[in-house]
N, C-alpha and C positions, 0 to 999 in steps of 0.2 A: 178683389180680383176682377179684372175686366171681362167683358163677354168673350173676347178672343181667348183669354186664358182659361175660361170655363170649359172650353172645348179641348184643352190639352189632354193628351193621354198621360198615364203615369210615366211612361218612358220619356215622353217629351218634357215632363216636369223634371225628371232626373237630369236630363241633358241641360235644361235651362239653369238649374240650381247648382250644378256641379262646380263651376269655377268659383262661385260665391261660397260654397261649402268649404273649400280649401282655406279661404281667407279667414273664415270664422273658426275653423278647426284649429288654426294656429294658436288661438287664444282659449277656445272652449273645449278643445279636443274633438275627436270624431264621435260626438255624442248628440243626443236629440236637440240640445240647445243650439248647436251649429245649424241644424236643419231649420229650426224655428227662425233664427236670425236671417238665414239665407232666403227663406220664404218671405219674410217681411220685406226684405230688401228688394225682392223681385215681384212683390205684389201677389204672391200665391197664398192661398189659405193654408195656414200652418198644419191643420189637421189633414188636409189632402197631401201636403208635402211629407208628413209623417208616414202616410200610407205608401208613398213612393219609395221610402227608405225603410220599409218595415223589417228588413233583414238585419238592420243595425249598422255598425261601423264599417264592416267590410263592404257592404252594399254602397255606402257613401264613397268609400275609397275607390271602388270599382268604377263608379260614375265619373269621379274626378280623373282617373287614369284614362277613361274613354275620351274625355274631353281633351286630354293631352294628345291622344292619338289623332283626334280630329284637327287639333291646332297644328300639329306637326305636318300633316298632309297639306293643310292650307298654306303653311309657311314655305313649303318646298314643292311647287307644282311639278308634274311629271316632266314637262319640257325642260325645266331647269335641272332636274336630276339626270335627265338623259344625256346631258353634255359632260357628265362626270364619269370617271371610272367607277366600277362597283365598290372598290375600297373607299373612294372619296364619298360615294353616295351614303354608305353606312355611317361613316364618320359624321357627315353633314346631318343625317337624320337623328343620330344620338345627340349631337350638339344642339339641334333645334329643340329637342325635348328638354335639355338642360336649361335652355333659355326660357322655355315656357314654365318650367318648375321653379326657376330662380326666385320669383317673388313670394313663393310659398314654401320655402325650405323647412320652416318649422312644422308646417302641416305634413310635409313629406317625412320628416324625422318621426313624427307621431304615427304616421301611416306605416312606415317600415317596422316600427316597434310592435304594432298590432299584427301585421302580417307575419312577423317572426314567431308569434305564439304557436305552439304545436297544434292547437285546435284549428288554426287557419292555414296550415301548411298546404293542403290541397288547393284551396282557393288562391293562395299566394302563387303557387306554381302555375296555375291557369292564367293569372294576370300577367306574370312574367312572360309566359309563352305567347299570350295575345300581343303584347308589345313587340316582341321579336317578330311575330308573324306579320303584323302591320308594317314594320320596318322593311322586312324582306320583300313583301308585296310591293311596297312603294319603290323599292330599289329595282323592281322589275323581275324578281325571281319567279320562275315558273316550274321549278323542280317538282316532280310528283313521286319520285322514288324515295329511297332511304335518305337521300341528301336533304329532302324537304324537312325531315325531322331533325337531323343532325345539325343543320345550319341554324335552326331555331334554338336548339338546346345550347349551342355554343354562343350565339349572340345574346341569349338571355343571361348567360354567365358573365359575359363582358359588360353588358349593360348594368347588371346588378352591382358588379364590382365598382363600376364608375359611379353609380349612385351613392355607394357607401363612402367614397372619397368626397363626393360632391356635397353631402349634407354638412360636412365640417370644413369645407373649403372657404377660406376667407381671403383668398388671393383676388387681385383685381380682375374683374371679368371672368372669375372662376377659371383662371388660366391653368391652375394646377390640375383641375379635373380634366380639362381638355388635353393637357400634356399627358396625364395618366392614360386617357383613352388612346391617344396616339401611340403610346408605348405598348399598350396591350395589343393593339393591332399590329404594330411592327414586330413584337415578339413572336406572334403567331406566324407572320410572314417569314421571319428568319427560320423558324422551326420547319416550316413547309419547304423552304429552299434546301435546308440540310437534308430533309427527308427525301426530297427529289434526287439529290446528288447520290444518296445511298442506293437509290433504286436505278441509278444510271440514266436519269433524265438529262437530256442535252441542255446545255446552257441557254439555248435559244427558245426554250419552251416558255410560253407566257404563263405567269403565275398570278392569279387573281384572288380576291377575297372570296368570291363565290365558290371557287374551287377548294381552297384550303379550309374554309370554315365549315364546309360540308363534310370534311373528313376528320376533323380534329375535335376532341373534347378538351376544352381549355378550362383550367381551374378558375373559380370565382374570384379569388384574391391572389 
């Protein structure tokens, strides 16, 4: 390990190793062996790397998902998103995540299986919430009322549903997953339009994703 790496905090080591962890987890599972391999690849002392992931598999998955959050933000600068409607921003953000996850779908499959265990339910919920929160903040959401929570609950469900399609999607460019996502969003839009008509909302009212997703609980599948 270099002198510069000697000065890294455990949080910095987690961030450094996270992308490499996913590559090794695809073969070795989310286990200590993946940490050792990633540490060797990045020139980090394996014993120190083990300390950075002392909480086990979910800690490793957490770090990887955090790296996906960061990669998504880097791929879609604020000025680029600002030119899009809210609906298109959310779609673009989820699609950016799919692009980042694509090289490591087997690692994602293994991660989902681990997070699906009853003992990991609380942590899994927090990770899903965090992804939705990062996406909404990137999309420019500033809601501080109940909508803040309902938006994230709904987006978590849409995102998780898309991931479950994505892990088995063999279509070119994962077109089926992207189409699935578009349908989920469109279905919610249609539901909101029908709901607005029942309430006597005039046809000229603007309907946006930020409005309907804050008021609707959408099923995961």
